[in-house]
Residue, then its C-alpha position, 0 to 999 in steps of 0.5 A: m663521141y668521136l675518134e680523136n687520137l691515135v696513141f703510140d706507146a714510146v720509150d722516147p716520145q720526143r724522138l718517135g713523135r718528131y719522126w712521125e711528124k716529119a713523116l706525115g707533115t703534121e703540126t706540133l701540139s705539145d712537147s713534154e718530157e712524158a708525151y708528144e702530140t702532133r695534129l693531122t688535119v685532112p681538109g674537109g675531113p677529120v682532125l686526128d691527133l697522134c699522141f706519143q706517151r712514155v712507157p718503159q717497155p720497148a716494142v715487141d714482135g707482132s702488131r694488131l694495129h699499124l699505119d698504112l701510108r699512102g705511096d701511090d705512084q711515088q711509092d719509091e720516093v716516099v720509102a726513100r724519104l722515110l728511110a732517110l728520116g730514120a725508118s728501116p726495112a722490116d720483114i714481117g713475113q710479107r713475102d712478095v707484095p706490092w707494098v713496102v714494110l718498114a719499121d719506125p725508129e722504135g721498131n713499130p712496123f708500118c706499110v707504104m702502099e701502092a696506088r689504090a682507088a680506095y685511098s682517094d682523099t685519105g691524106p698521108i695515112a691511107a688506113v689503120p688496119m686492126d686485127s679482129a676475131d670477127p671483122q663484120r662484128d667489130a666494124a659494127f662496133w666501131a661504127a656505133l662508137t665513132g659514127w664512121a660509115p661502112v665503105d668498100g675497101v680491100a679489107d674484110a670490113t672497112l669504115r670511113h669518116p662520114s665526110l668520106r675523107g681521111m684514113l680508112l679503119e680496116l678490120c682484118a681477120e686475125k691470124s691469132a687471138k689477142s695476147a695479154a700484151k698491150n697493143r703499142l698503138h690504140l685509139d682514143l674516143r672523146l665524148e661530146s659535150e652533150d653526151d651523158p657519161d653515165a649512159v655512155l659506158p653501159r651502152v658501150l659495154d652492151l655493144g661488146a666492150h669490156v672494161l680493162d683492169h689496170d694498175f695505172g692509178d686513178l685516171p680521168w678516162t676509161i680504158l676498155t677493150d673492143p670485142s676482139g681484145n684491142e685496147f681503146c680509151i674513152l676520154p671525158a668531154r672537153a670543158 
């Protein structure tokens, strides 16, 4: 299986999806009343789709996953452009740090990072930091699912696509345990055509995942949580 989607819950998927599309320079895939999808292609690296799905609840304080955007030496210019597109300054208790914290039009926090050698060849998304109760354990979990490889970074544990291009997945020691509230951002994995669906789920559960009970009705995908409680989905292979 492989990492396919970064999925945002959104009260207004079109507004939020178009914001991020302009922010990242991505390509529209689909635009419907309930969802918006746009594609980020990193030359020589991964292809990731950003999906925005309609939910009735607005964002709440606290975010266990967020985007770190690449700012480099143009950090001030990047921040100014994002503010002009509809972002706003955000205070999440960051104090005196070299990165800039903003919120997107629905209040989801994200960061514009200073220049870092680790962000070479990432594209516009430098990293997706994810809160973890045990970063080394969870890095091993996500590496087993995605095939991404451990690399040096600034987080407690860092993974990257085998091409060594595209965003980093950073596992960061959590300040508090996962609450019952669903993360506003989650990851989707897609089965390959040669994957045996009946064998995949037991293997993922053996690695430490849990199937999530939900009231969303019958779905063609499986909703799970990683060992630290962060939601993710496994999608069936494409026909």
